[in-house]
Steps between C-alpha positions, in 0.01 A plus 500: 500500500528119458195402283308782332257557206657778307462706175736431206676844569548404866670167423702677229632733770594215726680311231683812398596557858677152512232316703490114467143403416271197455215608276160381372272669254364493156746450221421838347566678822819309573652573142490871601777446757858591476786233536604441856524266780152336469326187397130485398204262413174591331181509705229785561369361835640619824421529882570859611533640855248780409227333291560110553452293200504703179542472133697756292655502152683827565649465865797280585562311809849579629690301784811709582774275645775767491506573875590152610706331218860532433512409137295329229556297178232430251534159326304359212413135489335258263285185573836303523748732678235577762602178670806710638282770662542360861869413459581855356297689760683747716668330797382783728179650368200386283396457139196652349357323189236589253377280212232554232186292541466189274849535358709183472709625790191536713400144428858360548552694828163381635570130421871484585587758768497261790753292317739796420850494669512654836118541499380704793850565646489885425189713496328530164179704474302644205200474275357393175413795264167531337269722317150665558248211503316666191835476319539124546588341158553857341821609696793311633629538850850637503810587733737775442874551597529862610886498455491407133142584402442148370133398499454101510190296458705183536754441774541625856670808665659459837618795705772377737514735798791502736417607859737667753637261763261638773180416295328170421227407264217259580196385293148463627185336352139574597280216388128492613442139383537178691437137396145396514405163635386352175671251269868455447591602135809395326622544140710279284711770337634858556275741288297815469185268416369165588242258335558222770506528864548226777222550749610310808695292267227434257528625135240753393440775242582823683256731326214247550598465862498886555159528333340195687627618843423863424842629610522870524787584260563832679645285776837355392652165546743511793801291548731475803846536370703397804309727744421786263148521348521572121189570286427374152231734353239390249513669155230310302302180523409358150236241533489422132876448474505348859808719584566735784748788462686658795693829552787312650616141434391187711787266582489126493563344844337789696185454680241783450173568653238761398506792715293540815191738403535859591180648616604862467793539267571860573467450876732191519740663278508823738513279806807316355659830412423615862711205625785644303431866620761443761735572225621851517406663173837664482662156472279386189733597210271337235173320472275372227158338489332256265244614241266219614496627849424850345217368304349248750567722815356802308808706604439788282469800736605286799825534698720211599734696745795461547513357154489698174648437162418319169218259446662222292448187279678298748727557803852386558631407833794248420243332261174591307204554719132575443226672699747635759664823614880495521730744662860587556612636840834670537618514856787616713720228625 
């Protein structure tokens, strides 16, 4: 078992047996677990092997890393100390991070991660904890340190995993979006929202531009970050205020384009997954998918083999991503 959807009692047994686990589930279910070598974030959405996309407030998504890690440490960071996350990562292994959505640490990581010391030098993968969509504004996303029992709604937890010398970790990203052939969009500041956009160098109000050009906001902005395509997903377009909100920050000096239209979201997503299907499923140690993919692809009841795991409010593969699937492979050297 690497990633499975389990009952609370099954997870309790694994913890009591000394297993090292990455967990996702509702806060109430996670709080029933004993202390042990685990770290968790809140979310009730999962992709399972058996049922595909699913929602459960009682079950827990468990990733068992016991069979291939030699040791772990769980470290707590805040919005300032998180700048050390890459420099302090294991020399031979990987770091797994979970951060509560819309916390100060989430916003700080999103804006600043590419400037952290030793950015991208060692594998960092993880996700942004969330809540059931019907609980937005009523409950706060949380992360839990299994070793101490501490529950945080502010900060980040990082599980630093050492690998044996004969194993190596690699991070992969599945992104079904490409830059369209429309206008070049640039922004004047690094932020989660924007009033002004430069359209081919000409200053415009972004909300008015989106409405006038009938941009489909299910399709993200796509930037080419030195060869890697990175999505910035739309959260809200407020015509009255003239402001556009995003799920991840835009950066000044980066050229964005609206994504190429996707005729059949589900088919394209599955085609892109099929390209990755050459990956042997026994090498995929962890994966997570975005809540926007889950909603727009209508993934409830649909399978995304060989990828299972939590459905999140943001994916982390070195930096914060949107509308992607990220995965960790552990391979023999």
